C-alpha positions in Angstrom: 0.0 0.0 0.0 1.4 3.4 -1.0 2.2 6.1 1.6 -0.6 8.4 0.2 -3.3 5.8 0.9 -1.8 4.8 4.3 -1.8 8.5 5.3 -5.4 9.0 4.3 -6.5 5.9 6.2 -4.5 7.0 9.3 -6.3 10.4 9.2 -9.8 8.9 9.6 -10.8 9.4 13.2 -13.7 7.9 15.2 -16.7 10.1 15.7 -16.7 12.6 18.6 -19.0 10.8 21.1 -19.0 13.8 23.4 -20.5 15.9 20.6 -23.0 13.2 20.0 -24.1 13.2 23.7 -24.4 17.0 23.7 -26.6 16.8 20.6 -28.8 14.2 22.3 -29.1 16.3 25.4 -30.3 19.3 23.4 -32.8 17.0 21.5 -34.4 16.0 24.8 -35.1 19.6 25.6 -36.7 20.6 22.3 -40.3 21.7 22.4 -42.0 18.5 21.3 -42.7 15.0 22.7 -39.5 13.1 23.2 -37.7 12.2 19.9 -40.9 12.9 17.9 -39.1 13.4 14.6 -37.6 9.9 14.6 -34.6 9.4 12.3 -34.1 13.2 11.8 -32.8 13.2 15.3 -30.5 10.3 14.6 -29.1 12.1 11.6 -28.5 15.3 13.7 -26.6 13.3 16.3 -24.4 11.6 13.7 -23.7 14.9 12.1 -22.6 16.3 15.5 -20.2 13.4 15.9 -18.8 13.8 12.4 -18.4 17.6 12.7 -17.2 17.3 16.3 -19.8 19.7 17.5 -23.4 20.9 16.8 -23.5 22.5 13.3 -26.0 25.1 12.2 -26.3 24.6 8.4 -24.8 23.0 5.4 -23.9 25.6 2.8 -21.5 23.8 0.4 -22.9 20.6 -1.0 -20.9 18.7 -3.6 -21.8 15.6 -5.7 -18.9 13.8 -7.4 -20.0 11.6 -10.3 -17.2 9.0 -11.0 -17.2 7.7 -14.6 -15.5 4.7 -16.2 -16.0 2.0 -18.8 -16.1 -1.8 -18.3 -14.7 -4.5 -20.6 -17.5 -6.8 -19.5 -19.9 -4.6 -21.5 -18.9 -6.8 -24.5 -20.8 -9.6 -22.9 -24.1 -7.8 -23.5 -24.9 -7.2 -19.8 -26.5 -3.7 -20.6 -29.2 -2.6 -22.9 -27.2 0.4 -23.8 -24.0 0.7 -26.0 -20.7 1.6 -24.3 -20.5 5.0 -26.0 -23.3 6.1 -23.7 -20.8 6.6 -20.9 -19.0 9.3 -22.8 -22.3 10.9 -24.0 -23.6 11.1 -20.4 -20.4 12.6 -19.1 -20.9 15.3 -21.7 -24.5 15.7 -20.5 -23.4 16.1 -16.9 -21.0 18.8 -17.9 -23.6 20.6 -20.0 -26.0 20.4 -17.0 -28.8 18.6 -18.7 -28.9 15.2 -16.9 -31.2 14.2 -14.0 -28.4 14.7 -11.5 -28.0 18.3 -12.7 -31.7 19.1 -12.3 -31.8 17.5 -8.8 -28.5 19.1 -7.7 -29.9 22.6 -8.7 -33.0 21.8 -6.8 -31.2 21.0 -3.6 -28.5 23.7 -4.0 -25.5 21.4 -4.7 -22.8 21.5 -7.4 -21.9 18.6 -9.6 -18.3 17.5 -10.4 -17.6 14.8 -12.9 -14.4 12.8 -12.7 -13.1 10.5 -15.5 -11.4 7.6 -13.9 -11.6 5.2 -16.8 -13.8 6.3 -19.7 -12.7 5.0 -23.1 -10.9 7.5 -25.3 -9.3 10.8 -24.6 -11.2 13.5 -22.7 -13.6 15.5 -24.9 -12.5 19.2 -25.4 -15.9 20.1 -23.9 -14.9 18.4 -20.7 -11.5 20.1 -20.5 -13.1 23.5 -21.1 -15.0 23.1 -17.8 -12.4 22.8 -15.0 -15.1 23.8 -12.4 -17.1 20.7 -13.4 -14.6 18.1 -14.6 -11.5 16.3 -13.4 -9.4 14.2 -15.7 -8.3 11.3 -13.4 -8.1 8.6 -16.0 -6.2 5.5 -14.8 -6.8 3.6 -18.1 -9.4 3.6 -20.9 -11.7 1.1 -19.4 -11.2 -2.1 -17.4 -10.6 -5.6 -18.7 -13.4 -8.1 -19.3 -13.8 -9.7 -15.8 -15.3 -12.8 -17.4 -11.9 -13.5 -19.0 -9.5 -12.1 -16.4 -8.9 -9.3 -13.9 -10.4 -5.8 -14.3 -7.1 -4.1 -13.7 -3.7 -4.5 -12.0 -3.4 -4.1 -8.2 -1.3 -0.9 -8.9 -4.1 0.5 -11.0 -6.7 -0.3 -8.3 -4.8 1.6 -5.7 -4.2 4.4 -8.3 -8.0 4.7 -8.8 -8.5 5.1 -5.1 -5.7 7.7 -4.7 -7.1 9.7 -7.6 -10.5 9.7 -5.9 -8.8 11.1 -2.8 -7.1 13.7 -5.1 -10.5 14.9 -6.4 -11.6 15.4 -2.9 -8.5 17.4 -1.9 -8.7 19.6 -5.1 -12.4 20.3 -4.7 -12.1 21.0 -1.0 -10.5 24.4 -1.7 -13.8 25.6 -3.1 -15.6 24.8 0.2 -17.4 21.7 1.4 -19.8 21.0 4.2 -21.2 17.7 2.9 -20.4 15.4 -0.1 -22.2 12.8 -2.1 -21.3 10.0 -4.5 -22.6 9.3 -8.0 -21.6 7.1 -10.9 -21.7 6.6 -14.7 -20.4 3.6 -16.5 -22.2 1.2 -18.9 -22.1 -2.4 -17.4 -21.0 -1.1 -13.9 -23.8 -2.9 -12.1 -22.2 -6.1 -13.2 -18.8 -5.2 -11.7 -20.5 -3.8 -8.6 -22.4 -7.0 -8.1 -19.2 -8.9 -8.3 -17.5 -6.6 -5.8 -20.5 -6.9 -3.4 -20.6 -10.7 -3.8 -16.9 -10.8 -3.0 -17.2 -8.7 0.2 -20.4 -10.3 1.5 -20.0 -13.9 0.4 -23.5 -13.9 -1.0 -24.1 -15.6 -4.4 -24.7 -13.5 -7.6 -28.4 -14.6 -7.8 -29.0 -12.8 -4.5 -27.2 -9.6 -5.6 -27.4 -9.1 -9.3 -30.3 -7.0 -10.6 -31.7 -5.8 -13.9 -29.4 -2.8 -14.2 -30.6 -0.8 -17.2 -33.8 -2.9 -17.4 -32.8 -6.4 -18.5 -35.5 -9.0 -19.0 -35.5 -12.3 -17.0 -33.6 -14.2 -19.6 -30.8 -11.6 -19.8 -30.7 -11.3 -16.1 -30.1 -15.0 -15.8 -27.2 -14.6 -18.3 -25.8 -11.8 -16.2 -25.9 -13.9 -13.0 -24.0 -16.6 -14.9 -21.4 -14.2 -16.1 -20.8 -12.8 -12.6 -20.4 -16.3 -11.3 -17.8 -17.0 -14.1 -16.0 -13.7 -13.2 -15.7 -14.7 -9.6 -14.5 -18.2 -10.5 -11.9 -16.9 -13.0 -10.5 -14.2 -10.7 -11.0 -15.7 -7.2 -11.0 -12.3 -5.4 -9.7 -12.3 -1.9 -12.6 -11.1 0.3 -10.1 -10.1 3.1 -8.2 -7.8 0.7 -10.2 -4.8 -0.6 -7.5 -3.9 -3.2 -7.6 -7.4 -4.6 -11.4 -7.3 -4.9 -11.2 -4.0 -6.7 -8.4 -5.2 -9.0 -9.9 -8.5 -9.9 -13.6 -7.6 -10.5 -14.1 -3.9 -9.9 -14.1 -0.7 -11.9 -12.1 2.4 -12.1 -15.0 4.6 -11.1 -15.8 2.3 -8.2 -12.2 2.8 -7.0 -12.5 6.5 -7.5 -15.7 6.6 -5.5 -14.0 4.7 -2.8 -11.2 7.3 -2.7 -13.7 10.2 -2.7 -15.4 8.6 0.4 -12.0 8.0 2.1 -11.0 11.6 1.5 -14.3 12.8 2.9 -14.0 10.7 6.1 -10.4 11.8 6.5 -11.5 15.4 6.1 -14.2 15.1 8.7 -17.1 15.5 6.3 -20.4 13.6 6.1 -20.7 11.4 3.0 -24.0 10.5 1.4 -23.7 7.3 -0.6 -26.0 6.9 -3.6 -27.1 3.5 -5.0 -25.7 0.2 -6.0 -22.5 1.2 -7.6 -21.7 3.8 -5.0 -22.4 1.3 -2.3 -19.8 -1.1 -3.8 -17.3 1.8 -3.5 -18.4 2.5 0.1 -18.0 -1.2 1.0 -14.4 -1.1 -0.2 -13.8 2.0 1.8 -15.2 0.5 5.0 -13.2 -2.7 4.4 -10.0 -0.6 4.1 -10.9 1.4 7.3 -14.0 0.4 9.4 -14.2 3.9 11.0 -15.4 5.2 7.6 -18.9 3.8 8.4 -19.5 6.5 11.0 -19.3 9.2 8.2 -21.7 7.5 5.9 -25.4 8.1 5.2 -27.2 5.8 2.8 -29.1 8.3 0.6 -31.7 5.8 -0.7 -32.6 2.2 -1.3 -32.1 1.3 -5.0 -34.4 -0.9 -6.9 -31.3 -2.9 -7.8 -31.8 -6.3 -6.2 -28.8 -6.6 -3.9 -28.7 -3.1 -2.7 -30.6 -3.8 0.5 -28.3 -6.6 1.4 -25.2 -4.6 0.7 -26.4 -1.8 3.0 -27.3 -4.3 5.7 -23.8 -5.7 5.4 -22.5 -2.3 6.4 -25.2 -1.6 9.0 -26.7 1.3 7.1 -30.3 2.3 6.8 -31.5 4.1 3.7 -33.0 7.6 4.2 -35.3 7.3 1.1 -37.0 4.6 -0.7 -38.4 6.0 -4.0 -37.9 2.9 -6.2 -35.1 4.6 -8.1 -32.3 2.9 -10.0 -30.7 5.6 -12.1 -27.4 6.2 -10.3 -25.6 9.5 -11.1 -26.0 10.5 -7.4 -29.7 11.2 -7.8 -30.8 9.4 -4.6 -27.9 10.9 -2.6 -28.8 14.4 -3.8 -32.4 14.0 -2.8 -31.4 13.0 0.7 -29.4 16.2 1.2 -32.3 18.4 2.3 -33.5 15.8 4.9 -30.0 15.7 6.4 -29.9 19.4 6.5 -33.4 19.5 8.0 -32.2 17.3 10.9 -29.3 19.7 11.5 -31.6 22.7 11.5 -34.2 21.1 13.8 -31.4 20.6 16.4 -30.1 24.1 16.1 -33.1 26.3 15.2 -35.9 24.8 17.2 -36.3 26.2 20.7 -36.0 24.3 23.9 -38.8 24.3 26.5 -36.9 26.8 28.6 -36.2 29.1 25.6 -39.8 29.1 24.4 -41.4 29.2 27.9 -43.4 26.1 27.2 -44.4 23.7 29.9 -43.0 20.2 29.8 -45.2 17.1 29.7 -45.4 14.8 32.7 -43.9 11.3 32.9 
């Protein structure tokens, strides 16, 4: 493991339990029945632990969409051709995709990072340094049905470049970050990663991705089983899992999450692909879990089990399966609401309201 990655992992601290207790104490004094707003309170306590004190608001919200291509696409595991990855990256940069609409709605900015898209960066991408980072490790992974996705050195490089994106973007200001993804066939690689880390079989994890029918889903499950048999990823070694069956954008997302945790920021994890990256991050350093919020529950079959493996509860369940960071972005206002309830709502003493009995 390189010094850069070791340093990042070493910088990840446990949550501040004293700050958590202070937040709980204030919650007990708010003018309402005890803990009447349910999970919003839990969110505010976790935020206090992450921020090492009670915070008032979240001004700077950043969503990083990691992009990369996958060699396994040649096996027909997606309804869309591989060039859609490039086309959608251009759409993100132009501000016309779903994540752009939702990000504007919640007051967040979108940053796209190319960790492994086929071909050279488009001139449009390079003309938008406020929205794009060129962090390409290689132009797409190998076909995991035939061999490893990448070398171990490339796997670590993808993670380090995700950390670099965080460090570079941090200069512009950050209060909370979220993950997003783009990569044709990346649900196949993500399923393989999740199977490797959970020990669950592909038929329990693999889903329909872009909308496969039952026959093609069955073929996808078979291909993931073959990929696992060919590559034999070591479940105790996150770098080996990423190298053998992962994706460059999955590694980049992992790095983005590690950077956020090391920087003391809350991280909202999006759907299936982002969760694969989060699982790798937690496997590298278990303290990362304390910084994570699961933005939503994806319709992708294995997402619930992947979240359960990490002990995370999704904030939203809107039957979404788009990726891009859309579910994570939609969870941002709810996390901010939890923070504001804790800081802006009056206590019984402040409001002059009588407490209930019992």
